[in-house]
One Martini backbone bead per residue (centre of mass of N, CA, C, O) as a GRO file, in nm:
protein
   78
    1PRO     BB    1  24.548  15.023  19.443
    2LYS     BB    2  24.600  15.012  19.123
    3VAL     BB    3  24.394  14.858  18.881
    4VAL     BB    4  24.457  14.626  18.621
    5THR     BB    5  24.428  14.483  18.312
    6ASP     BB    6  24.553  14.167  18.206
    7SER     BB    7  24.572  14.130  17.866
    8VAL     BB    8  24.826  13.972  17.794
    9PHE     BB    9  24.793  13.719  17.990
   10GLY     BB   10  24.503  13.669  17.958
   11ASP     BB   11  24.518  13.586  17.656
   12ILE     BB   12  24.713  13.349  17.703
   13MET     BB   13  24.543  13.205  17.954
   14GLY     BB   14  24.211  13.291  17.905
   15ASP     BB   15  24.218  13.533  18.105
   16ILE     BB   16  24.125  13.809  18.306
   17PHE     BB   17  24.332  13.993  18.510
   18ARG     BB   18  24.376  14.152  18.825
   19ILE     BB   19  24.624  14.406  18.865
   20SER     BB   20  24.866  14.582  18.958
   21GLU     BB   21  25.077  14.804  18.841
   22LYS     BB   22  25.331  14.704  18.992
   23GLU     BB   23  25.302  14.406  18.905
   24ARG     BB   24  25.321  14.460  18.603
   25ASN     BB   25  25.597  14.598  18.604
   26VAL     BB   26  25.759  14.370  18.722
   27LEU     BB   27  25.686  14.153  18.507
   28THR     BB   28  25.793  14.308  18.260
   29LEU     BB   29  26.084  14.332  18.364
   30LEU     BB   30  26.141  14.035  18.399
   31LEU     BB   31  26.076  13.963  18.088
   32ASN     BB   32  26.316  14.174  18.005
   33GLY     BB   33  26.574  14.079  18.214
   34HIS     BB   34  26.549  14.183  18.493
   35SER     BB   35  26.644  14.203  18.797
   36GLN     BB   36  26.540  14.221  19.111
   37THR     BB   37  26.738  14.450  19.192
   38GLU     BB   38  26.679  14.642  18.964
   39ILE     BB   39  26.377  14.674  19.020
   40SER     BB   40  26.390  14.782  19.306
   41GLN     BB   41  26.543  15.039  19.219
   42LEU     BB   42  26.348  15.150  19.001
   43LEU     BB   43  26.069  15.123  19.203
   44ASN     BB   44  26.129  15.147  19.507
   45ILE     BB   45  26.161  14.841  19.615
   46SER     BB   46  26.186  14.548  19.743
   47VAL     BB   47  26.304  14.240  19.678
   48LYS     BB   48  26.073  14.094  19.823
   49THR     BB   49  25.848  14.221  19.653
   50VAL     BB   50  25.935  14.119  19.384
   51SER     BB   51  25.917  13.821  19.465
   52ALA     BB   52  25.616  13.821  19.539
   53TYR     BB   53  25.516  13.901  19.253
   54LYS     BB   54  25.633  13.653  19.113
   55ASN     BB   55  25.485  13.438  19.275
   56LYS     BB   56  25.199  13.537  19.207
   57ALA     BB   57  25.216  13.499  18.905
   58VAL     BB   58  25.257  13.193  18.912
   59GLU     BB   59  24.983  13.134  19.049
   60ARG     BB   60  24.787  13.291  18.863
   61TYR     BB   61  24.890  13.116  18.588
   62GLY     BB   62  24.940  12.808  18.657
   63VAL     BB   63  25.247  12.757  18.712
   64ARG     BB   64  25.549  12.627  18.836
   65ASN     BB   65  25.722  12.869  18.716
   66PHE     BB   66  25.884  13.136  18.570
   67ASN     BB   67  25.987  12.984  18.318
   68GLU     BB   68  25.712  12.902  18.217
   69LEU     BB   69  25.604  13.182  18.187
   70TYR     BB   70  25.818  13.277  17.987
   71LEU     BB   71  25.759  13.075  17.763
   72ASN     BB   72  25.467  13.154  17.711
   73TRP     BB   73  25.531  13.444  17.636
   74LEU     BB   74  25.717  13.381  17.393
   75GLN     BB   75  25.507  13.221  17.222
   76HIS     BB   76  25.291  13.484  17.222
   77SER     BB   77  25.502  13.720  17.115
   78ALA     BB   78  25.596  13.604  16.822
   0.00000   0.00000   0.00000
């Protein structure tokens, strides 16, 4: 899979992480308010894959849950 530098969240969390392009797309769509079902249809992947990417992001950024990740994103994007 194509790997990209996560400069948006890397800057927020203090490190630059390497994530796949699909992971970044899923995370961006989630943060923009799309449901997991919508994302799975848009990207032609399963809902389980979307959920796995979401869980991986929570672990990667060292937060307790997606809501905390979302709040961090909101604070740094405003």
